PAKOLGU-646264 format. One record per residue (C-alpha): residue in one letter; x, z, y. Coordinates in steps of 0.2 Angstrom, whole numbers, padded with zeros to 4 digits, always signed. Layout:
aXZY
...
***
This chain:
x+0000+0000+0000
x+0008-0005+0016
x+0009+0006+0032
x+0009-0003+0048
x+0026-0006+0057
x+0037+0000+0043
x+0054-0006+0048
x+0065-0022+0052
x+0065-0030+0034
x+0057-0018+0022
x+0039-0012+0024
x+0033+0004+0016
x+0021+0001+0002
x+0009+0011-0009
x+0010+0008-0028
x-0004+0012-0040
x-0001+0015-0058
x-0012+0003-0068
x-0023+0008-0082
x-0018-0002-0097
x-0030+0005-0110
x-0046+0016-0110
x-0039+0032-0102
x-0020+0029-0101
x-0011+0031-0084
x+0003+0019-0086
x+0014+0009-0075
x+0015-0010-0076
x+0034-0010-0077
x+0037-0020-0093
x+0055-0019-0101
x+0067-0025-0088
x+0075-0038-0099
x+0088-0044-0087
x+0096-0027-0085
x+0099-0019-0102
x+0089-0005-0109
x+0095+0010-0099
x+0083+0025-0102
x+0083+0036-0086
x+0084+0054-0089
x+0082+0069-0078
x+0098+0079-0081
x+0092+0094-0073
x+0075+0094-0082
x+0072+0104-0098
x+0055+0109-0103
x+0061+0125-0109
x+0045+0126-0119
x+0047+0123-0138
x+0032+0117-0147
x+0029+0134-0154
x+0026+0141-0137
x+0016+0151-0133
x+0017+0159-0150
x+0003+0166-0159
x+0014+0180-0165
x+0016+0186-0147
x-0002+0185-0143
x-0006+0195-0159
x+0007+0208-0154
x-0002+0210-0137
x-0019+0212-0146
x-0011+0226-0157
x-0001+0235-0143
x-0007+0232-0125
x+0006+0243-0119
x+0019+0231-0124
x+0015+0220-0109
x+0022+0233-0097
x+0036+0237-0108
x+0042+0219-0109
x+0033+0210-0095
x+0047+0197-0091
x+0046+0191-0109
x+0027+0189-0110
x+0026+0181-0092
x+0038+0168-0098
x+0030+0166-0116
x+0013+0163-0108
x+0018+0153-0093
x+0008+0138-0099
x-0007+0148-0104
x-0008+0164-0093
x-0026+0166-0098
x-0020+0173-0115
x-0014+0188-0106
x-0026+0202-0101
x-0037+0197-0086
x-0029+0200-0069
x-0013+0206-0076
x-0001+0212-0062
x+0015+0206-0071
x+0014+0189-0062
x+0022+0188-0045
x+0006+0179-0038
x-0006+0192-0044
x-0020+0196-0031
x-0012+0182-0019
x-0026+0170-0014
x-0020+0164+0003
x-0015+0145+0001
x+0000+0146+0013
x+0006+0162+0005
x+0005+0154-0012
x+0013+0138-0007
x+0028+0148+0000
x+0029+0157-0016
x+0026+0143-0028
x+0034+0128-0020
x+0051+0122-0027
x+0063+0108-0023
x+0060+0091-0031
x+0072+0077-0030
x+0078+0076-0011
x+0063+0086-0006
x+0065+0104-0002
x+0047+0108-0005
x+0036+0101-0018
x+0019+0107-0026
x+0006+0101-0038
x-0012+0105-0032
x-0026+0107-0044
x-0045+0109-0041
x-0054+0123-0052
x-0071+0127-0056
x-0077+0140-0069
x-0089+0129-0077
x-0075+0117-0083
x-0062+0131-0087
x-0058+0123-0104
x-0054+0106-0096
x-0043+0115-0083
x-0034+0125-0096
x-0030+0110-0106
x-0023+0101-0091
x-0013+0116-0085
x-0006+0119-0102
x+0001+0102-0104
x+0006+0101-0086
x+0018+0116-0088
x+0023+0115-0106
x+0025+0096-0107
x+0028+0091-0089
x+0040+0105-0085
x+0030+0109-0069
x+0031+0127-0063
x+0026+0124-0044
x+0008+0122-0045
x-0007+0130-0036
x-0025+0130-0040
x-0038+0128-0027
x-0056+0135-0027
x-0070+0133-0014
x-0082+0147-0019
x-0080+0166-0022
x-0087+0164-0039
x-0074+0151-0044
x-0060+0161-0036
x-0065+0176-0046
x-0065+0167-0062
x-0049+0159-0058
x-0041+0176-0055
x-0048+0182-0071
x-0038+0168-0080
x-0022+0174-0071
x-0019+0157-0062
x-0011+0155-0045
x-0028+0153-0036
x-0030+0149-0018
x-0046+0149-0007
x-0048+0131-0001
x-0065+0133+0007
x-0059+0130+0024
x-0056+0112+0020
x-0074+0109+0016
x-0082+0096+0028
x-0098+0106+0028
x-0106+0121+0020
x-0110+0118+0002
x-0128+0123+0004
x-0132+0113+0019
x-0147+0101+0016
x-0143+0083+0016
x-0153+0069+0022
x-0164+0060+0009
x-0154+0046+0002
x-0160+0029+0008
x-0153+0021-0008
x-0160+0033-0020
x-0163+0021-0033
x-0147+0010-0031
x-0139+0018-0046
x-0154+0012-0057
x-0153-0006-0051
x-0134-0006-0052
x-0135+0001-0070
x-0144-0015-0076
x-0132-0027-0068
x-0119-0023-0081
x-0119-0038-0093
x-0112-0028-0107
x-0128-0017-0107
x-0139-0032-0109
x-0143-0029-0127
x-0148-0011-0123
x-0161-0014-0110
x-0176-0012-0121
x-0169+0006-0126
x-0164+0011-0109
x-0179+0005-0099
x-0190+0020-0103
x-0176+0031-0098
x-0174+0023-0082
x-0192+0024-0078
x-0192+0043-0081
x-0176+0044-0070
x-0185+0035-0056
x-0200+0047-0057
x-0188+0062-0056
x-0178+0055-0042
x-0195+0052-0032
x-0199+0071-0034
x-0182+0076-0029
x-0183+0064-0014
x-0198+0073-0008
x-0190+0090-0010
x-0175+0085-0001
x-0186+0078+0013
x-0194+0095+0014
x-0177+0103+0017
x-0172+0110+0000
x-0153+0112-0001
x-0143+0106-0016
x-0141+0123-0023
x-0160+0125-0023
x-0163+0109-0033
x-0160+0114-0051
x-0152+0100-0061
x-0153+0088-0045
x-0147+0071-0047
x-0129+0068-0041
x-0136+0054-0030
x-0145+0067-0021
x-0133+0082-0021
x-0124+0082-0005
x-0113+0097-0012
x-0105+0085-0024
x-0099+0074-0010
x-0094+0089+0001
x-0082+0095-0013
x-0075+0078-0016
x-0070+0077+0003
x-0060+0094+0001
x-0044+0084-0004
x-0040+0073+0011
x-0040+0087+0024
x-0030+0098+0012
x-0018+0084+0009
x-0015+0082+0028
x-0011+0101+0029
x+0001+0100+0015
x+0010+0084+0021
x+0012+0091+0039
x+0019+0107+0032
x+0033+0096+0023
x+0027+0097+0005
x+0029+0083-0007
x+0012+0083-0016
x+0004+0079-0032
x-0015+0081-0032
x-0025+0082-0048
x-0043+0085-0051
x-0060+0077-0046
x-0078+0083-0044
x-0089+0079-0059
x-0106+0084-0053
x-0116+0099-0046
x-0131+0109-0051
x-0139+0126-0047
x-0125+0138-0042
x-0112+0127-0050
x-0102+0115-0040
x-0092+0107-0054
x-0075+0100-0053
x-0064+0095-0068
x-0045+0092-0071
x-0047+0079-0084
x-0028+0074-0084
x-0017+0079-0099
x+0002+0076-0098
x+0015+0070-0110
x+0032+0079-0114
x+0041+0070-0099
x+0047+0077-0083
x+0032+0074-0071
x+0040+0076-0054
x+0056+0067-0059
x+0046+0052-0066
x+0034+0051-0051
x+0049+0052-0038
x+0059+0039-0047
x+0044+0028-0049
x+0041+0029-0030
x+0059+0027-0026
x+0061+0010-0036
x+0046+0003-0026
x+0052+0010-0010
x+0034+0017-0007
x+0026+0033+0000
x+0013+0037-0014
x+0008+0033-0031
x-0010+0032-0037
x-0019+0027-0052
x-0027+0009-0050
x-0045+0006-0053
x-0054-0010-0047
x-0056-0021-0031
x-0070-0011-0022
x-0060+0006-0025
x-0042+0000-0026
x-0036+0017-0032
x-0042+0032-0042
x-0043+0049-0032
x-0041+0060-0047
x-0022+0060-0048
x-0009+0054-0035
x+0008+0059-0028
x+0012+0057-0010
x+0028+0060+0000
x+0028+0069+0017
x+0033+0053+0027
x+0026+0049+0044
x+0017+0034+0036
x+0009+0045+0023
x+0004+0058+0036
x-0004+0045+0047
x-0013+0038+0032
x-0020+0055+0026
x-0026+0059+0044
x-0036+0043+0045
x-0043+0046+0027
x-0048+0064+0032
x-0056+0058+0048
x-0068+0047+0038
x-0077+0062+0031
x-0092+0063+0043
x-0097+0045+0043
x-0094+0043+0024
x-0104+0059+0020
x-0118+0052+0031
x-0118+0036+0020
x-0117+0047+0004
x-0100+0040+0000
x-0085+0050-0008
x-0067+0050-0003
x-0062+0037-0016
x-0075+0025-0008
x-0066+0028+0009
x-0050+0020+0001
x-0060+0004-0003
x-0065+0004+0016
x-0048+0007+0022
x-0041-0007+0011
x-0049-0020+0022
x-0039-0014+0037
x-0021-0012+0041
x-0018+0005+0034
x-0011+0002+0017
x-0007-0011+0004
x-0007-0009-0015
x+0005-0015-0028
x+0007-0011-0047
x+0024-0019-0051
x+0041-0019-0043
x+0038-0037-0038
x+0021-0033-0030
x+0028-0019-0021
x+0040-0030-0012
x+0028-0044-0010
x+0013-0033-0006
x+0002-0042-0018
x-0010-0037-0031
x-0010-0045-0049
x-0020-0034-0061
x-0035-0024-0062
x-0044-0010-0073
x-0051-0015-0089
x-0056+0002-0096
x-0075+0002-0095
x-0078-0006-0112
x-0073+0005-0127
x-0065-0010-0136
x-0051-0010-0124
x-0046+0007-0130
x-0029+0008-0139
x-0020+0023-0147
x-0008+0032-0135
x+0010+0034-0140
x+0016+0050-0131
x+0034+0044-0132
x+0030+0027-0124
x+0040+0027-0107
x+0025+0019-0099
x+0014+0034-0103
x+0016+0049-0091
x-0001+0056-0092
x-0019+0053-0099
x-0033+0053-0087
x-0051+0052-0094
x-0059+0042-0081
x-0074+0031-0084
x-0083+0045-0094
x-0099+0052-0089
x-0098+0071-0094
x-0087+0085-0100
x-0091+0081-0119
x-0086+0063-0116
x-0070+0068-0107
x-0065+0080-0120
x-0069+0068-0134
x-0058+0054-0125
x-0043+0066-0124
x-0045+0072-0142
x-0046+0054-0149
x-0030+0049-0141
x-0021+0066-0145
x-0021+0074-0128
x-0033+0089-0131
x-0023+0104-0134
x-0036+0118-0133
x-0046+0125-0149
x-0063+0122-0141
x-0071+0122-0158
x-0066+0139-0164
x-0054+0146-0151
x-0064+0146-0134
x-0074+0162-0130
x-0078+0172-0114
x-0063+0182-0109
x-0062+0200-0114
x-0063+0212-0100
x-0067+0198-0087
x-0082+0201-0076
x-0085+0183-0073
x-0087+0178-0091
x-0075+0164-0089
x-0070+0154-0105
x-0052+0157-0111
x-0046+0145-0125
x-0032+0147-0138
x-0020+0133-0141
x-0026+0121-0155
x-0009+0121-0163
x-0012+0139-0168
x-0025+0133-0180
x-0018+0115-0183
x+0001+0117-0182
x+0004+0098-0180
x-0007+0095-0165
x+0007+0093-0153
x+0020+0086-0165
x+0019+0068-0158
x+0024+0075-0141
x+0039+0084-0148
x+0047+0070-0159
x+0051+0057-0146
x+0069+0049-0149
x+0073+0052-0130
x+0065+0069-0126
x+0072+0070-0109
x+0068+0052-0104
x+0058+0049-0088
x+0040+0042-0089
x+0035+0026-0079
x+0053+0019-0077
x+0064+0010-0090
x+0079-0001-0090
x+0091-0006-0076
x+0085-0010-0059
x+0082-0029-0056
x+0096-0037-0045
x+0083-0042-0032
x+0076-0025-0030
x+0094-0018-0028
x+0097-0031-0015
x+0081-0027-0005
x+0084-0009-0006
x+0102-0011+0000
x+0097-0021+0015
x+0099-0040+0016
x+0097-0053+0029
x+0080-0060+0033
x+0085-0077+0026
x+0090-0069+0009
x+0074-0059+0009
x+0064-0074+0011
x+0073-0083-0003
x+0070-0069-0015
x+0051-0068-0011
x+0048-0086-0010
x+0033-0090-0021
x+0035-0109-0020
x+0052-0109-0030
x+0045-0104-0047
x+0032-0110-0059
x+0015-0101-0056
x+0020-0096-0038
x+0031-0081-0044
x+0049-0077-0044
x+0056-0074-0062
x+0058-0056-0059
x+0039-0055-0056
x+0037-0059-0075
x+0045-0043-0081
***
């Protein structure tokens, strides 16, 4: 994605990781044939978390002897770093216990990453989707080697549940564009989702089955419309349609202003988490991203460095060029300017019943950014690929050792069950949701705490720990093409024009665009 007025010869671009299969976040860097087969590694990165961690023996020891926690607090804090919810609720052995101010948590939790002095991963949390969040955090810490994460909540109820799980929880309600219980205007396009639903060709043979359901949906929406017109708020409409719930959109818009705050404070940021739906007293958000055993920060930073860009997103489709559920962004002037423009769109987009990802589609039509998904595209500022994940037939097994796979993101799924099923099918569901999830003992919120599935099925995580290059980066592979090296080093305008000249090669692309 291009930023306006980037420099004399190179313009800053924004890459997007393309989705090659059903739920796989992967870069479209193919094997760089002309540069050998170097496997980049992060010398300073070591997961430090063997497959057996956290151990069931340590957990059972705590159950037998709770006093052991205070006697050996450093050991237990390290052992359960990837699953702190397995410790007693609200334990005080963790340095961030009882700390819920975002800026204080950032100062405590941020760590250097690459050339950036301060870096942080920001996750959204809701108690209703605790198992999904636990699966994501477990793999983020244990597989991705991330320790510098904070968890953001927006209601006292969620913050309370988050604290019960012993997570580094911050109150992010100040970034909400409006109160969650504020009544919204009746939607003018209340039935748009029904008509759009039937425009999908691949559903044509299901019309006979779906039509009665659609008619019932229209009837329910008509009732909800009358209630909304009468001034009922989202929280008052039990089971309200997501097309009607203004709280859903309000939650989605919490991320852009928070992003501005973080970037202006000098943090390199990874944001993961998106809102799923809302219902009575439950403003739900989920973290439907699970990670491979590759260094997350090093992979993202190297990925952005190779393309000389300011941010990396997952790619979706033409209307919404990128997915807002996972992205990395650097604290550059261009990125800060972009984030401010993005956040400033909240009032008008909320009036139009549009979420923050829709705003990126609107911004794409202007001069604010350009998207690219290969090294060639990043330097040519052109787009060549698109998302093909809506149809199940496009799903392929996920090799956790594949250099192209850094994480799995269960997008294009409609509910929590579908998301869990998608992650389970490709080997990225690590919580024992069938037999090991239960209300947390001693927690007043009743929030769900899950045990690792590997305790019951020992081989669950084996594919993540048997890679031939355990310290290899994700997203990047092989030597850098000579053209990219030249462009990054700085060359004359004539040489740059020659390298980027589409007319010299068959199909209108230079040879290094084919890699």
